C-alpha positions, 0 to 999 in steps of 0.5 A: 617217257618224261616230258615237262609239265603242260601248263599253257592252255592247249585246247582252242582258240576261243571265238568271242562268247556274245550273250544277251545284254541284261541289266545288272540291277536287281530285276523284279519278277515278271511275266513275259510271253514268247511265242515260238513255232517249234514245228518250223524252228526245231530249236529249243527256247533259251530263257535267262532268269534270276532267283525268284523270277518268272517267265511265261512262254508258249509255242505252237505244235501241230496247231495246238498252243501250249503255255508254261510258266517257269520260276527259279527257286534256288541254286545249290553248287557242288565243289571238288578239291582240286590242287591244280586250281589256284589258291585264289579260287580255293583249290576247288572246282565245280562239279555240279549245280542243282537248280531247283525250278518251279514249272507250271507249279510243279518243283523239280531239280535239274543238274548242270553238270558235264555229260547231262542230257535234258530232263523230261518234266511236266511236258517239257525237256529241260536243260541247264545251259549255265549258271552265273557262278559257273560261268564267271568263276574261271581263269580261262574263258570266263563269261563275264557278261553272264548277268542272270543267275541261270540260262535254261534251255526247254523244248517240247518233250516230243521234239528233238534237241535241234534240227532232225537232220543234224549229223554227227561231225566225225565219220566212222566214229565211236563214242568215248573211243579215247579217254580225252574228252571235253564237254560243255561245263567240264573242267578241262584237266591239267590246265588253268581253271577252264570250264569247256565251252564246246565238245572235244573228241579225242582222235589221232590226227589226219585219220577221220573225215570231218563232215558238216553237221548242217548245210550252210555257208562258209563264213570263216576258213583257214584256206589257203595258208592257215589262220595262224590260230586253230584252223577253224571252219565256221558255217552259218547255217541260218540267220540264227545259227552257226557252228565252229569245227577247230584244229584241222591241219591245213593240208587236209582241209578240202579245197572247196571250203573257201569263204562264201561257199555253200556247205551241204549237210554231211559234206566232207570238210577235212580230216581231224587235226592237231593245229593250235596256235598255227602249228601242229602243237597238240602233241599231248591231246589231239582232238576235234573241237565243235561249238555252236552260236545261237541268236548271238549266244554260245550254246552247249552242243552236248544234247545236239551232238548225242542225238546226232550221234544216235542217228548216224550210228547204231549204238544201243547204249552209251556208257558215261562214267563222268570223265574226270575227278579230283580229290585228296587221300581219304576224301570221299568221291562219288562215281555216278553212272546215271548219266548213261544214255540208252536208245529209245525203246531199250532199257538199261539192265545193269550198271557195274563199276570195276575199281582199281583195287579189285572191287566190283560193285553193281550200282549206278552211283557209288562213294569210294576213297583213295589211300594214296596219291596217283592217277587211277581209272575206274572202269564202268560197264552198262548193259541193256536187257537185250544184251547191248554193252558199253564201257567208259572210264573216269580218271581220278586224280588223287593229289599229293598236298606237298607236291600237287603239280609234280604229277604224271597225266595223259590219255590214250588213243587208237585207230581205227575206232569203228568197224574194227574186224577181227584180225585187223591191226589196231594202232594205239598211241600212248600220251602219258607224260611226266612218267618215272619209269616205263609204260606198260600196256595190257590190251585186254585179250590175254595176250600178255603185257608189253612196254609201249613207247609212243605207239604200238600195233596190235591185232585182236583175234576175236570179236569183243569189247576190250579194255586196254590198260596203260600203267606206269609210275609217277614222278613220286613213285605213285600209281598211274593207270589209264584205260580205254575201250577197243570194240572188235566186231566179227571178221 
């Protein structure tokens, strides 16, 4: 299946990202005290700092006040080679920022990177929302008015990240059920230099219900005829907070989702769609997008969404392989499973990497190299002491210096994604583009290998976690492999 290379931004039509304005001049160290009652608000506190600057704050919890002082010490940036990125950005993209803080006199390094949860330290949960370089060095959706070196979010170590009532926005969903995902700070692949400002969840259009994470009032709707953009529903949940859900197909938006309507928590708003620029344009990458605005600032939904997911679904462990990586032949790549998430009260017992060359490595963090250009998918299996298991996959793009844009790329999808019973027919979408030869599919159940065009049905006879593998040749006879998991339960 050969398609033209897809250059234009094929994701969201962003609303304006409005941040607190600060002076661009050098700001001296300061001590400003804020008092926040988290028992009432249930939201993290957001702090902007320059290097060398200190902020003091406190809040009351159960009639007890706790005080903190945070100083920003240093920021170290880690880059990766990425030949899709324009030369004016040095053909490289950001992978991580290591932010050194001092919290009540104690040093800690907190990373900013995709799929990173807040880290507990000295009585706080600390999360790096963004750094100035990461915010500004982008070709699309750059945050030009990000004037401090770092934005930090903090809450008490015993508090949830946001409201304890927040629901996950997709019904009958399974974590990482498609290899198409974009997270806050992640680089959106095969696009402009674009670091994502929300959460994307890859789903086949018109299949799964979208529900309201929190109650509120509709302040934007695509009804009745679409908004000619991404068919966004925006709900104002409180004076300070609103959320935006995008890419609904207009015929599936519930008729009650009109301007000014009250919305209840978990109310169905519509179904997952594929609308972009006013039409069903997401033929390459159908997905649901959600982003948050808090006190006029775009904030990361990732920690909120993970905690909401764990409230709604019984999964014990969520494997996180890292999403996407970019490199050159013989250049070292780090594969890092340490962001994997385990439910409170459980413990991860093992990390296993199954690499494209047959190697099996039982470590959470490894370094590897690739000898030839291609699109490789590395498999991660994470298990807990009580026998729970999850899988995830990282796509590694190894570029050819001579023809960096002449590549095959894409993803895969399946439906249903949750509560699949043995004997149920599973629909699988092939979304690989610019292929030279046919695409073959291995369903992971020893049933053999078949050719796949746009889609195929398959029935799994037995319960288990299966790795589906799509394989083809790229435009320069390079290896192309993508993978996804299918979880099948008892009949």
